[in-house]
N, C-alpha and C positions, 0 to 999 in steps of 0.2 A: 407179780407185782413189779412196779417200777423200782429198779434196784435200790436207789438211795432212800426211797420212801417205805420200802418193805417193812423194816423194823418198826418204824413209826406207826404204820397202819396196823401192825400186829399188836403193838403195845397199847394203843388206845383207839380202836377202830371207829368208835362213835364220838370221839372227842373232837372239838372244833379245831381245824387247822388254819382256815382263812375266813375273815369276815370283812365286809366293806360297808360303806355308807349308802349303798343302794339296797340294803336290806338282805343281801345275799350272804350265805354261809356255806362252807364246805367242811365236812369232817374228813379225817385222814383216809378213810376208805374211799369216799367219793373223790377226793383229790387224786388218790392213786389211780382210780379208774379213768378220770378225766385226762390225766397225764398220759396214760397208755393210749387213749383214743387220739390225743393230739400227736403222739409219735406216729401212729398209723396214718393219720391225715397227711402229715408232712412227708412221710415216706411214699405214700400213694401218689403224691405230686412230684415225685422224682428227686426230692432233696436227699443229699448224701452227706456224710461226714465232711466238715469244713465249710459247707454252704452257710450263707448268712440269712438270718430271718429278722427283718426290720419290724419293730413294734412301735406304732404311733398310737399308744393307748394310755389311759389314765391309771390311777391307783385302783385297779379292779382285780377281782379274783382271776379272770381269764388271763390277765397279764402274767401272773405267776404260774398259771397252768402251762402257758406256752414257754415261758422261761425254763421251767422244770423239764418240759419235753425236750427242749434244746440241750439241756445239760445231760439228758439221758441218751441223746441220739448223735453225739458228735457234732452237733450244729452250733453255730455261733449266733447268739442273740445280739441284736443291735438296738439298744434303747434309743428312741428318738423323742425329743421334746415335743409335746403337743402344742407348744407355744410358737413354734417356728412357722415361717411362711412356706408356701408351696415351693418356692425356688430354693429355700434353705433345706427343706426336706429332700427335694430332688437331688441336691448335691450329695447328701449323705447316702441316698439310695444308689447313686451312680458310683461314688467313691468306694462304698463297701461292697458293691457288686451283689446287692441283695437278691436272693432267689425267691424270697417270699416276703409278702407285706401283709401285716395284720393291723387293722385299725378299728375304730368304733364309729357309730353313726355320726356323732358330732364333728368328727374330723375326716369323714369319708371323702367329701368333695375335694378338700385340700390335698388329701393323700393321693387321690386319683390324679389330680392335676400334677402333683409332684412326680408321680411315676411317669407321666407323659413327658414332663420336662427333663427327666433324668435320661430318657432314651432307653430305659431298660424295660424288659417284659418279664416280670416275676412269674414263676411257674405257678405260684399260689398268691392270689390277691383276695383277701377276705375281710369282712366287716362283722363285728360282734353282733349277735342277736339272731332272731328267727327269720329276718327278711334281708335280702340283698339291697345294697344302696350304692348308687353311682357306678353301677356295673360290677360291683364287688360281690363275691359269693357270700352267702350266709354261713357263719361259723357253725351255728347249731344244726343246720341241715347237713353240713359236712360231717359233724360229729355224730349225727343220728345213725349214720351207716358205718361208722368206724368201729373196729374191733376193740373191745375193752380189755381183751386178754393181754398178758405181758408180752411185748414184742421181743423177738430174739435179737442178739447182737448189740446189746446196749453198750455204749461207751461214753466217755466224758465229752461234754461239749464245753463251750466257753462263752464269754461275753466280750464284745467290742464296744468300748465307750469312746465317745468323741470329745476331744478337747482341742482348743486352739493353741495350746502351749502359751506363748506370749505374743505371737503375731499371726496374721493371715487366716486362711480358711481353716475350718475345723479339721483335725487329724484323728484318725482312729487309733486307739490303743487296745491291743488284745491283752486282757488281764493275764498276769503270770500265775494267778491263783489256780487256774485250770489249764488243761492241755488237751485240745481237741483230738479225739481218737484214742486217748489214754484209757486205761481201765477206770471204772467207776470208783475203784479204791483210791484214786488220786483225790477225788472230791471228798470222800469220807475222811481221809487222813487230814486234808486241809481243814475240813470242818472241825475235826477233833482238836487239831493244834490251835486254831484260832479261838475255839471255844474255851480252851484252858487259859490261853494267853489273855483274852479279853474278858474272861469271867462270864461267858454266856452259859446259862444253865441248860439242863436237859428238859426243863419245863418252865412255864411262865407265860406271860402275855406281853407281846411287843406291839407298840403303837407306831405305825407309819404315818407321819403327818407332814410329809414333804414329798415333792415329785420323785417317783420311783426311778426315773431315768438318771438322776444324779448318782454318782458312784457311791457316796456314803449312804444315802437313803436306801439304795438297792442292797448293798452288802450288809448293812446293819439291820436289814429285814430278812434277807435271804438266809444268812447264817443262823440267826435264832430259829427260823423256820426249820432248817435242816437239823438243828439240834433237838427239835421237838416242841418248840414254843408256838403258841397261837399268834398269828399276826393279824392285828386289827388295823385296817387301813382307812384313811380319810383322804378324799380327793384334794381338799384345800385346807389350809391352816386357818383356824379361827381361834383366837386366844381363849375366850370364855368357853367355847365348846371343847377345846382341848383340855382345859382343867376338868370339865365335867367328865370327859371320856377317861381321863387318867384315873378318876375315882370310880365311876360307874362301871367301866369295863375292867376294873381291877388290874390295871396295867403295871407291870413290873420293870419293863425295859423300854427305852425310847431313844431316838436320835433327834437332836435339834441343832439349829444354827443360832448364832448370837442375835440376829434380828428377831427371832421368835422369842428369845428371852426378854428383849426390850419391850416387845408388845405385851407379853405376860405381865411384866412389872408395871406397865402403864394402866392395867385394869384397876377399876375402883376398889376401894378397901373392902367393901362388903363381898364382892365376887372373890377376891383373893382369900378372904377369911373363911369362906365356905369350902375351900379346897383343903382336903386332909392329906392326900398323897400317901396314905397309910401303907400301900403295897409297893410303892415305887422303890426299886433297889438300885437302878443304874440308869443314868441319862448321859449318853455319849454326846459330845459336841465338838464341832470343828467346822471347816469350810471357810472360815474367816477369823480374823483376830477378834477375841472377845474382850471388850473394855474391862479393866480390872474392877471398876465400881459395879458394873453389871454382874460380873461373875460372883463377886463377894455378896451382892444382894441376893442372888439366886441361892447361894449356899446357905445364907442366913435363913432364907424362906423354906427351901426344900430339904436342907440338911446336906451331909457330905456324900451325896449320890452322884455328883457331876464327875465325869471322867472326860478330860480333854485329850485330843490327839492332834498331831500334825501329820498331814498326808497329802496325796495328790492322786489323780487318775493314773499317772505314770508310775507312781511309787507305792501305791497302797498306803497302809498305815506305817508311818515312820517312827513316831514317838508317841508316848502315852504318859499322862500324869493324872493321878486321882486328886480328890479334893484336899485331903490332908497334906499331900506333898505340895500342892499349889499354894496353900495357905502359908507354908514355910518358904516357898519360892514364888511369890506372886509375879505373874507375867511370863513364867516359863511354860513351854508346851511339852516338857517332859524329856525323858531319855529314850534313845532308840531301842526298839524291840529286836533282839537277836533273831536272825543273823545280820540284820541291817545295822550299818554304821553311818554316822553323820560326820562329815568333814566341813570345816569352814575354810574357804580358800580366798586368799587375797588377790589383788589385781595382777601380782607377779606370778600367780600360779602356785604359790607355796601355801602350806597349811598355816592358818593363823593360830597363835597361842590362845589359851583361855582368856576371855574378856575382850578380845579384839574382834570387831565385826568384819564380815566378808560374805562372799557368795556361799550359800548353803548347798552342799552336794551330798548325795545319798550314795553309799557304796553297798552293793548287794552281790551275792553269788551270781555267777554267769547265768544260771538257769532262771534267775528271777529278774534279769535285766529286761529292758523293754525296747521297742522300736515303734516309730510312728508308721502307720500303714500308708504305703504309697508316698512316703516323704523321707527318703534317706538323708537328704541334706539337713532337714530339721532334726532328725535323729542324731546325726553327727554333731550338730551345733549344741545339742543338749548335753553331750558327753564330754567329760574331761579325758576319760580313757574308758575302755570297755568295763562295764559294771559300775562306773562312777558317773553320775549324771545330776543335773540340776533342773528344777522347774522354775527357777528365776527368783527365789527368795533370798533375802539377806538376813544374817543373824550372827549370834555369837554363842559360844559354849562356856559354861562356868567350869571351875576346876573339877566338879563332880560329874561332868558330862551332860548336864541339863542344857537344853537348847532354849534360847530366847530369840524370837524373831524381831528384827529391827526395821524391816522394810521389805520391799521386793522391787523387781524391775518395774519401771514406770509404765510400761505398756499394758500391764494387766490391771483391770478394775474389778474389785470384788464388791458387789452390791447385794446385800441380803444373803450372803453366802454363795452367790452365783458368780462365776468368772465371766467377765465381759471383755472382749478383745477389740481395742480401738481400731486396728487395721481394717477390720471388716466394716465398721461403721464409717470410717474415713473413705473407704472405697465407694460406699453408697452416696455420701455427701459430694464427693468429687465427680460423681456422674451427673450432677445437676449443673446445667449451663450457667447458673448464677454464681457458682462457687469456683473461685480461682485456686484456692488452697484451703486445707482443713486439717485440724488436729483435734483429737479427742482425748480427754484426760478425765480422771476421777477427782471429784472435789468432796469435801466432808458432808455427810448427811447424818443427822442425829439418829434416825431410825434404821437406815439401811447400811450405815458405815460409809458408803460412798455413793454418789450419783454421777451420771454421765453429763459432762459439759463438752459441747462442741465449740471450738474456737474457729471462726470462719473468716477467711480473707475473701471478700466478695469480688466478683468480676467488675470491670470498669463500669461506672455509671450507678453503682449501688453505694449509698452513703453509709459509712461505718457508724455503728452505734455501740458505745461501751457498755450498754445495759447487760445484765446477766440473765434475766429471765426472758423467755420467748415473748417478744413484743415487736410489732411492726410486720410489714408485708413479707419480708424475706424469711424471717424465722417461722412465720406461719406456713409459708410455702414449703420450706425445708422440713418442717415437722410432718406435713402431709406426705411429702416425698418419702420420708423415712418410714412412715406408717405402712406404706405399700411394700417396702423392701425388707424390713427388719421386724423381728419379733419384738413385742412391746417392751420387754425388759431391757433390750439393747438400745432403745430410742433415747436420744439426748433429752435430758430433762431441763437443760438450760443452754443458752447460746451466748456467745460473746462475739461481736463483730469487730474486727481490727483492720487497720489499713494495710498491714503487712505482717506476716507471720515470722519472717526473718530466718530462712533456712541457712545452714552452714554451706560452704562451698561443696561439701560432699553430698548435699541434698538432705542431710539429717536435720531434724528439728530438736531444739533444746527443750524437751518436755519438762525437764527439771525446773527450768526458769518459768515455764507456763504454770506449773503447779505451785510454785513457791508462795505466791500471794495468798493462796487458799489454805496452806498447811503451816502457817506461821505458828510457832509454839511460844 
C-alpha cells in the first residue's frame, strides 16, 4: 500500500475518502490503488525525486490522487490556477522547471499553449479522462496499464506554491512542511503535530469549497484527509448550495474566507433558517481580514465553531484564535503557534513595545525558514535576518502576545481572500501604446473587501476623465487589452484617468496618496 495511506486503507477499506461534484467517489482502498498507479506512471516517464509536476486541474478526485502520488515519490507538486492565461501558466511551467503537466479537458488547449510558450518539453503531458485532447495523453489509458502494487523506494515529496510576495512576477515557495527525499515518517509526524495543534480529528467530513491551488484550501483539505477524514469537494462556491452541503453531507470541518461569509449572510431569511449545521465542529478562516461585524454575525448564526488564523504561503500558519478568545479580543488574529514567534519591528529596525504598530515579522527555526525559488534578491528583501522574515503586513501586539493587524504594504491587494499584485497588472497596462504611466491600487468593496482600480496617465492626445467606472473609448480598449493578458480576477474593475501621476525623483509613486481618498475613515 502507499505508505501514508496504508493505515487508513486498513482501518476503513470501504469507507469514502474523496467525493466531488462530478458524482465521483473513492473509498480508501481504491484511493490507495490509484495512488500506487500514479506513482508507477510518473516513474515510467522518467520522473525522479525532486522533479516538478504541474497540475492545472480543478477540485477533482484525480487532483488529490496525483498530489498524493507526488508526496509518496519525492516529487514536488506545483498547483496552478485554472484561471490563469496561457502566458501566465507558461511562466510557471518554465520557472518551476516542470517535468510533467497534468490538466483536464476544459483547460487542455490553454495548457498546451502554455507549454509551448514556456519552451519546456514535459516528459509527461496528460489530460484527465479516457480520451486524449490537444495532443495530450489520456490519463485513464496511462493508468490502465500501470501496476497497482505498492511501488518500492517511497519517500516524501513536497508542494511548491506560487506567490508574488508584494511585487513582480509570481515566485515559487517550497513548503517547509515536507522535505523532498526524506522518509515518509516526516509527513506522518507533521500530520500528527498539526492535527493535535489545529484540532483535526481522525475521522469526520471536510468540505473543500474554494480553489484547491490556494495554500489554505489545499492544506486544510490535505491534512484532514491524511488524518482519516473524508474530503467532499466542490469546484465552485455557491452560498445556498454550500449550506445544503454542510447539512446533507454531514460536514464537520471546513475552510472559508470572509467573502464567503458575506455571501452566506446575504442569503434570504428562509434559506438561512433552513440550515441546521448540526454536525459542524470547526470552520477555519483566513486569507483576508474579516470585518468584525461579519464575524460576530457568523458566530451568532453558527455558534463558536469559527477558528481564525493568520498565515501566508511563505510562513504557513502563524497565529490562531478561536471564537471564545476572539469575542474577548475582537479584531485579534490570535497568538503564534510554537515554535513560531511574532515580532513587530519599527522603521528603525528595533522591536516595538506592546500597543505600537510596525512591520510584522515571523521568527522560525532555521529548518522552517523559506526562500523564493529562483529569486534570491526577493528572499533577502523579505528577511530581517536568517529565520526572521515578513510578508509585508503591519500590526501590533497586545501585552498578552495577541496580534492585531493594522494594515499591510500598499502594493498588495486582497480581493475575496486572493492576493493580487499591482506590479503584474501595471506591466500589462504599460505595454499598451495609449498608456504613458499607470498605477494599480485596491479600493474598498463591500463584498470582496477590495477591488482593483487602475489609475492611468494617458499618452498625449487622450483627454483625461476623472470618472471612476470604465467609461469611454480608452477604458474599453484597456479592459479588452487586460482580458487578453490577465486572469479575470486580476483585471481592473474601475479606471481613473489623470493628467499626471506625479512620480518622485526616484521614480516611485506615492500610492498612499492615491489610496487616501478611498480609504477615509
